[in-house]
Structures are given as structure tokens and as C-alpha cells.
MDTraj code that builds the backbone (N, CA, C; nanometers):
import mdtraj as md
import numpy as np

residues = "MET PHE THR GLY LYS ILE VAL GLU GLU PHE LYS ILE ASP GLY ASP PHE ILE ARG ILE ARG TYR ILE LYS PHE GLU ASP PHE LYS ASP LEU GLN GLU HIS ILE ASN SER LEU VAL GLU GLU GLY ALA TYR LEU ASN ARG GLN LYS LYS VAL ASN LYS LYS GLU GLY LEU GLU PHE ILE THR ASP PHE LEU LYS LYS ILE GLU ASN LYS GLU SER VAL ALA LEU VAL ALA GLU VAL ASN GLY LYS VAL MET GLY LEU ALA LYS ILE ASN LYS LYS LYS GLY ALA GLU SER HIS VAL GLY VAL LEU GLY ILE ALA ILE ARG LYS GLU ILE ARG GLY ARG GLY ILE GLY LYS ARG LEU ALA GLU LEU LEU ILE LYS GLU ALA LYS LYS HIS LEU LYS ILE GLU ILE VAL GLU LEU GLU VAL PHE ALA GLU ASN LYS VAL ALA TYR ASN LEU TYR LYS LYS LEU GLY PHE LYS LYS ALA GLY VAL VAL ARG ASN GLY LEU LYS LYS ASN GLY LYS TYR PHE ASP ARG ILE LEU MET VAL LYS TYR".split()
xyz = np.array([
    [-1.1394, 9.7310, -2.3380],
    [-1.0719, 9.8929, -2.3513],
    [-0.9191, 9.8611, -2.3584],
    [-0.8683, 9.8374, -2.2359],
    [-0.7320, 9.8042, -2.2145],
    [-0.6720, 9.6738, -2.2729],
    [-0.7915, 9.5478, -2.2587],
    [-0.7351, 9.4422, -2.3083],
    [-0.6429, 9.4122, -2.3713],
    [-0.5150, 9.3446, -2.2983],
    [-0.4293, 9.3156, -2.3717],
    [-0.3296, 9.4278, -2.4639],
    [-0.3599, 9.5630, -2.3593],
    [-0.2418, 9.6721, -2.4063],
    [-0.1660, 9.6201, -2.3548],
    [-0.0373, 9.6537, -2.4301],
    [0.0988, 9.6600, -2.4008],
    [0.1564, 9.7741, -2.3366],
    [0.2052, 9.7770, -2.2322],
    [0.2531, 9.8850, -2.1321],
    [0.4115, 9.9052, -2.1500],
    [0.4664, 9.7804, -2.1627],
    [0.6380, 9.8077, -2.2311],
    [0.6984, 9.6742, -2.2617],
    [0.7892, 9.6777, -2.3245],
    [0.8899, 9.5555, -2.3696],
    [1.0038, 9.5655, -2.3814],
    [1.0332, 9.4820, -2.2819],
    [1.2024, 9.4843, -2.3241],
    [1.2796, 9.3595, -2.2842],
    [1.4171, 9.3498, -2.3437],
    [1.4968, 9.2375, -2.3180],
    [1.5436, 9.1807, -2.1705],
    [1.5799, 9.0985, -2.1155],
    [1.6492, 9.0508, -2.0044],
    [1.7439, 8.9060, -2.0326],
    [1.8507, 8.9138, -2.0360],
    [1.9513, 8.7986, -2.0771],
    [1.8610, 8.7372, -2.2194],
    [1.8719, 8.7690, -2.3054],
    [1.8041, 8.7348, -2.3795],
    [1.6537, 8.6972, -2.4154],
    [1.5936, 8.7075, -2.2974],
    [1.4665, 8.6790, -2.3036],
    [1.3695, 8.8214, -2.3362],
    [1.2974, 8.8005, -2.4264],
    [1.1447, 8.8803, -2.4531],
    [1.0510, 8.9166, -2.3657],
    [1.0361, 8.9713, -2.2901],
    [0.9554, 9.0485, -2.1705],
    [0.8289, 9.1382, -2.1939],
    [0.7377, 9.1103, -2.2155],
    [0.6146, 9.2064, -2.2387],
    [0.5418, 9.2151, -2.1085],
    [0.5285, 9.3377, -2.0891],
    [0.4506, 9.4350, -1.9866],
    [0.3094, 9.4416, -2.0242],
    [0.1707, 9.4095, -1.9802],
    [0.0705, 9.4239, -2.0499],
    [-0.0784, 9.4177, -1.9814],
    [-0.1687, 9.4697, -2.0065],
    [-0.2858, 9.4031, -1.9265],
    [-0.3466, 9.2608, -2.0043],
    [-0.4301, 9.2542, -1.9111],
    [-0.4477, 9.0926, -1.8847],
    [-0.5590, 9.0962, -2.0142],
    [-0.5761, 8.9785, -2.0774],
    [-0.6678, 8.9716, -2.1638],
    [-0.7566, 8.7641, -2.1471],
    [-0.8638, 8.7835, -2.2093],
    [-0.9269, 8.6940, -2.1872],
    [-0.8629, 8.5433, -2.2374],
    [-0.7713, 8.5554, -2.3127],
    [-0.7139, 8.4393, -2.3663],
    [-0.5798, 8.3979, -2.2845],
    [-0.5712, 8.5114, -2.1646],
    [-0.4589, 8.4740, -2.0628],
    [-0.5179, 8.3786, -1.9454],
    [-0.6138, 8.3276, -1.9768],
    [-0.6879, 8.2700, -1.8638],
    [-0.5980, 8.0962, -1.8864],
    [-0.6093, 8.0460, -1.9321],
    [-0.4588, 7.9082, -1.9325],
    [-0.3652, 7.9482, -1.8531],
    [-0.2844, 8.0043, -1.9098],
    [-0.1545, 8.0529, -1.8514],
    [-0.1923, 8.1040, -1.6939],
    [-0.2612, 8.1825, -1.6971],
    [-0.3125, 8.2360, -1.5133],
    [-0.3423, 8.1199, -1.4236],
    [-0.4055, 8.0411, -1.5123],
    [-0.4736, 7.9355, -1.4056],
    [-0.3201, 7.8156, -1.3708],
    [-0.2414, 7.8402, -1.4935],
    [-0.0956, 7.7261, -1.4681],
    [-0.0514, 7.8184, -1.3764],
    [-0.0201, 7.9373, -1.3886],
    [0.0765, 8.0462, -1.3069],
    [0.0244, 8.0339, -1.1561],
    [-0.1203, 8.0473, -1.1289],
    [-0.1450, 8.0431, -1.0059],
    [-0.1573, 7.8887, -0.8767],
    [-0.1392, 7.7906, -1.0180],
    [-0.1212, 7.6664, -0.9836],
    [-0.0153, 7.5964, -0.9447],
    [0.0979, 7.7155, -1.0348],
    [0.2380, 7.6567, -0.9845],
    [0.2563, 7.7047, -0.8770],
    [0.2210, 7.8283, -0.8250],
    [0.2643, 7.9262, -0.7015],
    [0.1969, 7.8162, -0.5836],
    [0.0776, 7.7651, -0.6210],
    [0.0245, 7.6952, -0.5166],
    [0.1144, 7.5266, -0.4746],
    [0.1730, 7.5097, -0.5970],
    [0.2096, 7.4045, -0.5483],
    [0.3620, 7.4439, -0.4966],
    [0.4272, 7.5437, -0.5189],
    [0.5487, 7.5525, -0.4733],
    [0.5079, 7.5776, -0.3349],
    [0.4189, 7.6280, -0.2827],
    [0.4130, 7.6693, -0.1615],
    [0.4165, 7.7942, -0.1330],
    [0.4207, 7.8783, -0.2339],
    [0.4967, 8.0152, -0.2288],
    [0.3522, 8.0859, -0.1014],
    [0.4179, 8.2189, -0.1090],
    [0.3792, 8.3433, -0.0277],
    [0.2336, 8.3855, -0.0754],
    [0.1321, 8.3004, -0.0591],
    [0.0155, 8.3362, -0.1228],
    [-0.0796, 8.3706, -0.0135],
    [-0.1975, 8.4263, -0.0093],
    [-0.3194, 8.3692, 0.0341],
    [-0.4040, 8.2302, 0.0030],
    [-0.3863, 8.2397, -0.1313],
    [-0.4897, 8.1267, -0.2057],
    [-0.4172, 7.9906, -0.1476],
    [-0.4661, 7.8527, -0.0984],
    [-0.3867, 7.7698, -0.0658],
    [-0.4427, 7.6369, -0.1678],
    [-0.5311, 7.6539, -0.2414],
    [-0.5958, 7.5515, -0.3239],
    [-0.5634, 7.6071, -0.4676],
    [-0.5517, 7.4792, -0.5386],
    [-0.5130, 7.4980, -0.7000],
    [-0.6591, 7.5615, -0.7533],
    [-0.6377, 7.6109, -0.8822],
    [-0.7517, 7.6865, -0.9050],
    [-0.8090, 7.5639, -1.0418],
    [-0.9514, 7.5937, -1.0057],
    [-0.9913, 7.5007, -1.1289],
    [-1.0637, 7.5648, -1.2630],
    [-1.0773, 7.5172, -1.3799],
    [-1.1110, 7.5898, -1.4955],
    [-1.2359, 7.7029, -1.4722],
    [-1.3305, 7.6682, -1.3996],
    [-1.4514, 7.6939, -1.3675],
    [-1.3945, 7.8295, -1.3213],
    [-1.2875, 7.8432, -1.2160],
    [-1.2576, 7.9384, -1.0709],
    [-1.1692, 8.0151, -1.1812],
    [-1.0876, 7.9681, -1.2593],
    [-0.9901, 8.0359, -1.3776],
    [-1.0826, 8.1636, -1.4497],
    [-1.1891, 8.0731, -1.5084],
    [-1.3089, 8.1783, -1.5830],
    [-1.3488, 8.2746, -1.5194],
    [-1.3756, 8.2861, -1.3854],
    [-1.4622, 8.3550, -1.2801],
    [-1.3900, 8.4507, -1.2805],
    [-1.2132, 8.4135, -1.2185],
    [-1.1200, 8.5146, -1.2193],
    [-1.0834, 8.6099, -1.3167],
    [-1.0868, 8.5556, -1.4178],
    [-1.0030, 8.6434, -1.5410],
    [-1.1533, 8.7230, -1.5736],
    [-1.2683, 8.6789, -1.5775],
    [-1.3876, 8.7708, -1.5916],
    [-1.4090, 8.8750, -1.5442],
    [-1.3801, 8.8211, -1.3645],
    [-1.3714, 8.9462, -1.2671],
    [-1.3189, 9.0521, -1.3018],
    [-1.1868, 9.0162, -1.3170],
    [-1.0500, 9.1098, -1.3694],
    [-1.0891, 9.1905, -1.4720],
    [-1.1280, 9.1573, -1.5803],
    [-1.1805, 9.2061, -1.7253],
    [-1.2927, 9.3112, -1.6909],
    [-1.3844, 9.2446, -1.5904],
    [-1.4976, 9.3764, -1.5414],
    [-1.4316, 9.4940, -1.4777],
    [-1.3524, 9.4190, -1.3617],
    [-1.3203, 9.5398, -1.2953],
    [-1.2359, 9.6202, -1.3628],
    [-1.1558, 9.6131, -1.4666],
    [-1.0664, 9.7174, -1.5192],
    [-1.1761, 9.7898, -1.5949],
    [-1.2593, 9.7462, -1.6733],
    [-1.3582, 9.8195, -1.7352],
    [-1.4258, 9.9369, -1.6719],
    [-1.4395, 9.8512, -1.5497],
    [-1.5132, 9.9589, -1.4689],
    [-1.4125, 10.0844, -1.3709],
    [-1.3096, 10.0648, -1.4082],
    [-1.1840, 10.1656, -1.3293],
    [-1.1975, 10.1560, -1.1682],
    [-1.1930, 10.0226, -1.1482],
    [-1.1927, 9.9344, -1.0018],
    [-1.0362, 9.8694, -1.0120],
    [-1.0062, 9.8634, -1.0873],
    [-0.8876, 9.7375, -1.0680],
    [-0.7773, 9.7985, -1.2115],
    [-0.6589, 9.7500, -1.1791],
    [-0.5556, 9.7390, -1.2998],
    [-0.5036, 9.6265, -1.2884],
    [-0.4975, 9.5470, -1.4097],
    [-0.4270, 9.4151, -1.3629],
    [-0.3028, 9.3821, -1.4820],
    [-0.1680, 9.4010, -1.4781],
    [-0.1036, 9.3573, -1.5617],
    [-0.0336, 9.2262, -1.5635],
    [0.0236, 9.1722, -1.6597],
    [0.0682, 9.0528, -1.6655],
    [0.2071, 9.0659, -1.7044],
    [0.3095, 8.9921, -1.6934],
    [0.5070, 9.0145, -1.7032],
    [0.4607, 8.8545, -1.8083],
    [0.4813, 8.8993, -1.9330],
    [0.4895, 8.7744, -2.0433],
    [0.6442, 8.7300, -2.0787],
    [0.6848, 8.6436, -2.0555],
    [0.8501, 8.5945, -2.1154],
    [0.8120, 8.5026, -2.2207],
    [0.8893, 8.5665, -2.3226],
    [0.8677, 8.4544, -2.4267],
    [0.7349, 8.4178, -2.4684],
    [0.6433, 8.4655, -2.4323],
    [0.5079, 8.4738, -2.4953],
    [0.4054, 8.3793, -2.3841],
    [0.4717, 8.3481, -2.2924],
    [0.4313, 8.3026, -2.1657],
    [0.3977, 8.3435, -2.0649],
    [0.2793, 8.3835, -2.0005],
    [0.2450, 8.4817, -1.8634],
    [0.3143, 8.3841, -1.7599],
    [0.4298, 8.4762, -1.7024],
    [0.4988, 8.4116, -1.5828],
    [0.4855, 8.4874, -1.4334],
    [0.3813, 8.6397, -1.4456],
    [0.3884, 8.6986, -1.3632],
    [0.2416, 8.7698, -1.3513],
    [0.2093, 8.8274, -1.2205],
    [0.0455, 8.8787, -1.2502],
    [0.0825, 8.9959, -1.1477],
    [0.0279, 9.0788, -1.1442],
    [0.0081, 9.2180, -1.0508],
    [-0.0877, 9.2896, -1.0768],
    [-0.1896, 9.3107, -0.9802],
    [-0.3208, 9.3921, -0.9700],
    [-0.3000, 9.4856, -0.8477],
    [-0.3838, 9.6055, -0.8860],
    [-0.4324, 9.7008, -0.7659],
    [-0.5675, 9.7375, -0.7774],
    [-0.6253, 9.6824, -0.6868],
    [-0.7704, 9.6983, -0.6701],
    [-0.7901, 9.8271, -0.5852],
    [-0.8518, 9.9159, -0.6723],
    [-0.9245, 10.0413, -0.5681],
    [-1.0302, 10.0383, -0.4675],
    [-0.9974, 10.1109, -0.3511],
    [-1.1168, 10.0693, -0.2446],
    [-1.2180, 10.1792, -0.2898],
    [-1.2869, 10.1573, -0.1887],
    [-1.4620, 10.2216, -0.2281],
    [-1.4760, 10.3676, -0.1104],
    [-1.6002, 10.4520, -0.1876],
    [-1.6001, 10.5573, -0.0526],
    [-1.4961, 10.6364, -0.0066],
    [-1.4889, 10.6601, 0.1097],
    [-1.3943, 10.7692, 0.1648],
    [-1.2457, 10.6919, 0.1209],
    [-1.2000, 10.6039, 0.1217],
    [-1.0764, 10.5345, 0.0359],
    [-1.0628, 10.5352, -0.0798],
    [-1.1420, 10.5669, -0.1817],
    [-1.1437, 10.5730, -0.3150],
    [-1.0025, 10.6288, -0.3451],
    [-0.9282, 10.6569, -0.2870],
    [-0.7993, 10.7532, -0.3532],
    [-0.6796, 10.6195, -0.3130],
    [-0.7398, 10.5201, -0.2629],
    [-0.6384, 10.4202, -0.2104],
    [-0.6538, 10.2504, -0.2557],
    [-0.5376, 10.2535, -0.3321],
    [-0.5332, 10.0985, -0.4098],
    [-0.4922, 9.9687, -0.3399],
    [-0.5237, 9.8343, -0.3337],
    [-0.4194, 9.7660, -0.2696],
    [-0.3566, 9.6679, -0.3894],
    [-0.2171, 9.6661, -0.3575],
    [-0.1410, 9.5861, -0.4630],
    [-0.1652, 9.4070, -0.4146],
    [-0.1354, 9.3832, -0.5187],
    [-0.1223, 9.2209, -0.4967],
    [-0.0124, 9.1498, -0.6304],
    [0.0883, 9.0759, -0.6119],
    [0.1597, 9.0865, -0.6747],
    [0.2428, 8.9026, -0.7006],
    [0.2458, 8.8612, -0.8082],
    [0.3333, 8.7012, -0.7718],
    [0.3739, 8.6588, -0.9054],
    [0.4907, 8.6366, -0.8664],
    [0.5923, 8.5867, -0.9861],
    [0.6346, 8.4380, -0.9766],
    [0.6306, 8.3787, -1.0816],
    [0.6765, 8.2641, -1.0872],
    [0.8417, 8.2537, -1.0413],
    [0.8430, 8.1300, -0.9805],
    [1.0276, 8.1532, -0.9340],
    [1.0891, 8.1064, -1.0142],
    [1.0680, 8.0545, -1.1715],
    [1.1786, 8.0433, -1.3036],
    [1.2298, 8.1939, -1.3214],
    [1.1292, 8.2770, -1.2986],
    [1.1948, 8.4591, -1.3759],
    [1.2359, 8.5237, -1.2239],
    [1.2207, 8.4719, -1.1221],
    [1.2213, 8.6226, -0.9785],
    [1.3887, 8.5963, -0.9762],
    [1.4482, 8.7247, -0.9185],
    [1.5606, 8.8037, -0.9133],
    [1.5957, 8.8362, -1.0018],
    [1.5455, 8.8816, -1.1193],
    [1.6186, 8.9047, -1.2435],
    [1.5491, 9.1024, -1.2477],
    [1.4634, 9.1303, -1.1718],
    [1.4257, 9.2307, -1.1746],
    [1.2839, 9.2509, -1.2618],
    [1.2342, 9.1594, -1.3524],
    [1.0953, 9.1423, -1.4095],
    [0.9780, 9.1837, -1.2953],
    [0.9884, 9.1480, -1.1890],
    [0.9031, 9.1754, -1.0656],
    [0.8850, 9.3179, -1.0374],
    [1.0140, 9.3477, -1.0201],
    [1.0244, 9.5271, -0.9758],
    [0.9397, 9.5829, -1.1071],
    [0.9654, 9.5731, -1.1833],
    [0.9126, 9.6364, -1.3131],
    [0.7822, 9.6505, -1.3007],
    [0.7725, 9.5485, -1.3310],
    [0.5946, 9.4937, -1.3393],
    [0.5214, 9.5706, -1.2327],
    [0.5648, 9.5960, -1.0979],
    [0.5476, 9.6415, -0.9954],
    [0.5247, 9.8315, -1.0411],
    [0.6753, 9.8579, -1.0997],
    [0.6689, 10.0370, -1.1084],
    [0.5637, 10.0289, -1.2145],
    [0.5092, 9.9914, -1.3146],
    [0.4649, 9.9802, -1.4050],
    [0.3037, 9.9785, -1.3960],
    [0.2846, 9.9020, -1.3082],
    [0.1662, 9.9278, -1.2254],
    [0.0982, 10.0050, -1.1533],
    [0.2179, 10.0695, -1.0639],
    [0.1545, 10.1543, -1.0038],
    [0.1578, 10.3045, -1.0766],
    [0.2317, 10.2871, -1.1752],
    [0.1901, 10.4123, -1.2576],
    [0.0773, 10.4348, -1.3529],
    [0.0184, 10.2827, -1.3758],
    [-0.0797, 10.2979, -1.4428],
    [-0.2382, 10.2887, -1.3333],
    [-0.2221, 10.2473, -1.2184],
    [-0.3041, 10.2887, -1.1471],
    [-0.3445, 10.4045, -1.1202],
    [-0.2293, 10.5106, -1.0780],
    [-0.2160, 10.6072, -1.0722],
    [-0.2900, 10.7144, -1.1758],
    [-0.2431, 10.6900, -1.3237],
    [-0.3061, 10.7448, -1.4350],
    [-0.4451, 10.6879, -1.4296],
    [-0.4921, 10.5786, -1.4066],
    [-0.6293, 10.5304, -1.4599],
    [-0.7081, 10.5472, -1.3512],
    [-0.7106, 10.4881, -1.2312],
    [-0.7396, 10.4778, -1.1236],
    [-0.7438, 10.5974, -1.0094],
    [-0.6744, 10.6962, -1.0092],
    [-0.6236, 10.8107, -0.9320],
    [-0.6292, 10.7734, -0.8195],
    [-0.5457, 10.7194, -0.7795],
    [-0.5134, 10.6087, -0.6742],
    [-0.3991, 10.7301, -0.6388],
    [-0.3601, 10.7530, -0.4989],
    [-0.2669, 10.8365, -0.4328],
    [-0.2152, 10.7695, -0.3179],
    [-0.2221, 10.6318, -0.2890],
    [-0.1757, 10.5553, -0.1916],
    [-0.1954, 10.4194, -0.2359],
    [-0.0594, 10.3460, -0.2106],
    [-0.0827, 10.2324, -0.2602],
    [-0.0682, 10.1235, -0.1263],
    [-0.1317, 10.0318, -0.0950],
    [-0.1593, 9.9629, 0.0506],
    [-0.1041, 9.8155, -0.0067],
    [-0.0551, 9.7346, 0.0836],
    [0.0033, 9.6127, 0.0308],
    [0.0428, 9.5192, 0.1715],
    [0.0108, 9.3988, 0.1604],
    [0.0512, 9.3042, 0.2784],
    [0.1438, 9.2079, 0.2556],
    [0.2161, 9.1631, 0.3559],
    [0.3197, 9.0569, 0.2869],
    [0.3179, 8.9504, 0.4234],
    [0.3678, 8.8252, 0.4021],
    [0.4607, 8.7630, 0.4890],
    [0.5640, 8.8082, 0.5645],
    [0.5260, 8.8106, 0.6555],
    [0.6852, 8.8393, 0.7248],
    [0.7992, 8.7770, 0.6959],
    [0.7839, 8.6265, 0.6816],
    [0.8948, 8.5290, 0.6465],
    [0.9415, 8.5553, 0.5111],
    [0.8485, 8.6384, 0.4329],
    [0.9136, 8.6594, 0.2528],
    [0.9708, 8.7668, 0.2754],
    [1.0991, 8.7174, 0.3213],
    [1.1837, 8.8755, 0.3167],
    [1.2337, 8.9212, 0.1719],
    [1.2522, 8.8386, 0.0474],
    [1.2533, 8.8676, -0.0959],
    [1.1512, 9.0058, -0.0947],
    [1.0274, 8.9574, -0.0912],
    [0.9107, 9.0356, -0.1246],
    [0.9287, 9.2054, -0.0373],
    [0.9461, 9.1384, 0.0595],
    [0.9570, 9.2735, 0.1640],
    [1.0720, 9.3812, 0.1382],
    [1.1779, 9.3045, 0.1090],
    [1.3041, 9.3776, 0.0454],
    [1.2514, 9.4603, -0.1058],
    [1.1763, 9.4133, -0.1776],
    [1.1176, 9.4631, -0.2951],
    [1.0377, 9.6120, -0.2810],
    [0.9668, 9.5337, -0.2174],
    [0.8561, 9.6671, -0.1469],
    [0.9397, 9.7682, -0.1018],
    [1.0429, 9.7785, -0.0164],
    [1.1013, 9.8752, 0.0545],
    [1.2100, 9.9436, -0.0458],
    [1.2459, 9.8478, -0.1495],
    [1.2896, 9.9023, -0.2697],
    [1.1996, 10.0349, -0.3841],
    [1.0882, 9.9711, -0.3924],
    [0.9834, 10.0443, -0.4434],
    [0.9178, 10.1718, -0.3770],
    [0.9747, 10.1775, -0.2791],
    [0.9201, 10.3182, -0.1533],
    [0.8203, 10.2999, -0.0734],
    [0.7973, 10.1395, -0.0052],
    [0.7132, 10.1100, 0.0824],
    [0.7705, 10.1533, 0.2012],
    [0.6830, 10.1675, 0.3038],
    [0.7226, 10.1898, 0.4172],
    [0.6475, 10.0816, 0.5101],
    [0.7200, 10.0275, 0.6104],
    [0.6067, 9.9327, 0.7392],
    [0.5195, 10.0450, 0.7641],
    [0.3869, 9.9820, 0.7634],
    [0.2762, 10.0728, 0.8632],
    [0.2152, 9.9842, 0.9723],
    [0.2391, 9.8719, 0.9912],
    [0.2219, 9.7699, 1.1116],
    [0.2198, 9.6238, 1.0712],
    [0.2411, 9.5556, 1.2055],
    [0.2276, 9.4295, 1.1940],
    [0.1123, 9.3583, 1.2300],
    [0.0216, 9.2228, 1.1864],
    [-0.0362, 9.1833, 1.2637],
    [-0.0179, 9.0390, 1.2829],
    [0.0091, 9.0195, 1.4364],
    [0.0521, 8.8959, 1.4750],
    [-0.0355, 8.7712, 1.4377],
    [0.0229, 8.6715, 1.3976],
    [-0.0427, 8.5639, 1.3424],
    [-0.1831, 8.6113, 1.2458],
    [-0.1691, 8.7112, 1.1636],
    [-0.2326, 8.7461, 1.0726],
    [-0.2822, 8.6345, 0.9628],
    [-0.2008, 8.5660, 0.9483],
    [-0.2128, 8.4706, 0.8128],
    [-0.2134, 8.3379, 0.8497],
    [-0.2959, 8.2381, 0.7972],
    [-0.2880, 8.1159, 0.8800],
    [-0.2588, 7.9998, 0.7441],
    [-0.1758, 7.9431, 0.7119],
    [-0.1467, 7.8814, 0.5996],
    [-0.1157, 7.7138, 0.6467],
    [-0.2010, 7.5976, 0.5941],
    [-0.1415, 7.4834, 0.6035],
    [-0.1369, 7.4426, 0.7466],
    [-0.2205, 7.5457, 0.8460],
    [-0.2142, 7.5140, 1.0143],
    [-0.1019, 7.5833, 1.0546],
    [-0.0493, 7.6731, 1.0093],
    [0.0685, 7.7519, 1.0763],
    [0.0168, 7.8788, 1.0586],
    [0.0751, 7.9665, 1.1450],
    [0.0274, 8.0999, 1.1620],
    [0.1653, 8.2053, 1.1047],
    [0.1408, 8.2842, 1.0460],
    [0.2461, 8.3574, 1.0051],
    [0.2257, 8.5343, 1.0304],
    [0.2714, 8.6438, 1.0847],
    [0.2469, 8.7443, 1.0834],
    [0.2733, 8.8248, 0.9615],
    [0.1633, 8.8885, 0.9256],
    [0.1422, 8.9645, 0.8044],
    [0.2003, 9.1376, 0.8767],
    [0.3035, 9.1584, 0.7327],
    [0.2966, 9.2910, 0.7955],
    [0.2443, 9.3914, 0.6685],
    [0.2026, 9.4848, 0.7219],
    [0.1384, 9.6061, 0.6426],
    [0.2161, 9.7122, 0.6145],
    [0.2388, 9.7222, 0.4915],
    [0.2880, 9.8428, 0.3794],
    [0.2027, 9.9524, 0.3223],
    [0.2915, 10.0679, 0.2810],
    [0.2158, 10.1491, 0.2191],
    [0.3070, 10.2595, 0.1344],
    [0.2797, 10.3032, 0.0579],
    [0.3365, 10.3964, -0.0197],
    [0.2748, 10.5366, -0.1098],
    [0.3043, 10.6510, -0.0434],
    [0.2202, 10.7596, -0.0602],
    [0.2850, 10.8206, -0.1877],
])
top = md.Topology()
chain = top.add_chain()
for i, resn in enumerate(residues, 1):
    res = top.add_residue(resn, chain, resSeq=i)
    for name in ("N", "CA", "C"):
        top.add_atom(name, md.element.get_by_symbol(name[0]), res)
traj = md.Trajectory(xyz[None], top)
């Protein structure tokens, strides 16, 4: 239904940016995207690279969730290559008015406003199609750039889980944030 649907197109510094829904053909770009973030040691829950089978399961699962109005997933395509992914998964039952946001942007395009615009459009799409009223997220306390971005987007700190994340044997605090 929404597969590949373009949400917005614009230019930044001569680069053509397209924000759109994911499509099955994004499989290889998304696999490379996630693996580049793992290699970088980015602030992700995922610590291992994605193999082909996992990548296919990942994209297939997202497309089903979008079709079933359980999720919205957008990519930021820069000059034809997927360089960012953002998703909101709708909670169930008594929390069905709440969505959980996740976003990952490749190092090469950070700091240019693309991630901010991707998140803004994602939230707008989730409100419209998932009927969510509250968006939650979690961020590594050490990830000051992401934390500041979320504050700019209107998220408020809702709490901290001490040692709530463990990556490569090291513990990190997890900040919970919410936007109404």
C-alpha cells in the first residue's frame, strides 16, 4: 500500500534527498546501512552485522507491519542510496495510542538536518496512519548528539535506566524520552 511512497524530496548542498517508505528493493542498501553502523560502533542495540537471511527477514517483517498498520518505516535516500532509516512501531492493547521511535543515520550524512527532517516526517506519518498520540524513544546517555536532536524535536526526558544498555561488555545508561 505505502511501499516506496515518496513523502518528501529536497536538496541539501547539491545532494538530492528523498524521504520515502521502505520497499523490498531496499534490502541490500538497508543491510549495508545497518552493517556500516555496527562497524562504526554507533549507538545501536544491535551489535552484530546483518547477514542476507536476517536482512530479508527484517525488510519482509517491516513491510508486513506497515501493511497491518502496526508500523511506519521511512528511509532517507541520498542521491539514490539509502543512508538513513527511521521507524515507529505502534504498541498494542491499552497502549495502542503510543508509538516507539527508532532512527539510524549514516555517519556520512549526519549534521546536515536530514535526520531531523526524517524524524519529523516519520512522526507526522505515524500520527496520520497509526493514530498515535504519544511517541517514546530510548537513547544512550552518551549519545549527546541524538539526545539534543530529540530535544529539538520536542521530546522530554521521562527517566533514566541506570546501566540499562550493555554493549561490548560495557554498561551505559538509557534515557527514556517522550513526545506528546
